[in-house]
Phi, psi and omega in degrees: 000004175084019177256117183294141178052046185301318182297324181283348185255011184299330184267004181281159181268160182306322183292349179271359177249152176285169179300317179295322179293320178297322179294319178296322179296319179296321178296318179298320178296320180293330182273352186300330182266009177062055184287156172274342182225130176246124178257115181251104183265107181050057185291346183252004182298137176068016176250148178288166190302318181297315180292323177306311182296323178296319179294317180295319177297319179298317179299316180295320178297318182291322177299316180291319183293321185259003179051049180242165178269153180234124170257113183255116179257122184203149172265355184269108183296329178295318177297317180297314183301323185272343190232357183241135176270324176240148187228134171241125176260121184246143174217128179059035180077008182241137173283111182266340178204143179206161179155188173296141187305316182295328180289316180294318179296324183285322187261317179051063190285315185284142180305326178292318177300316178298321179296321178298314181293323180293334183275002178291138175299140180254143179279071182218130183249166176089182183301330182294340183293324179067198181268153177290122180297145176229165176270123183297156176087188183233154178293133180290157176291126182294338179276353181216059181290149177296158182293328183267225180290130181296340182264001187303322183289351183235357187273137179286348183252013187296134171244171182303322182299332185297335182277345185238338184249128180281121181290142177262158180297139174243130177278121182264327184200133174278154178299152183300132178286349180279355180295147177305145182303328181293341182259348188300328185289335183247355177288122187261149175291159176274120187230143175216154180255119174195145179290337188241114183299325183295334177292320180288320180291337177292343180278352181296137179257142179266000000 
């Protein structure tokens, strides 16, 4: 796992290890039972950029070495873009958009997905930079979600129906038929939840 003199450090306390070392130890503990699936929940949080990349590289190496699946949970779109093949965008405990990562990044169909991308910091200085965009409103209480769309209270396209009717998934795009046959079985269609198809098609990027 990349920890020097690991055997000699077995009796040390957590505070005697760096953040990156503690993360590696947690990964080793998770792998001890030989899982088929590894769930990494915000594995790079509170780590500096260099250590973040080392942890992500380690995860990819372990996935390949042990032939296991990886569920990567992250708020960092850059981390997702570089390390995930399939993407699920969740809001209020509901998957509002899903598909192959490149398809979701390219189209950004659901209003919440668009809001996430719009809120990314931009490398622009001076008065032209303006304020960092945010999504209006507040996150609903997960113990008391609205009957309809969980994003209805914050969406710019909300209609009356959105508060009472739960949106079903809409298939926006099937995976490319040009994909190698070996990949066809796991390439997922691009799907989003919204009552109004025109709202989702408005997210298409040219």
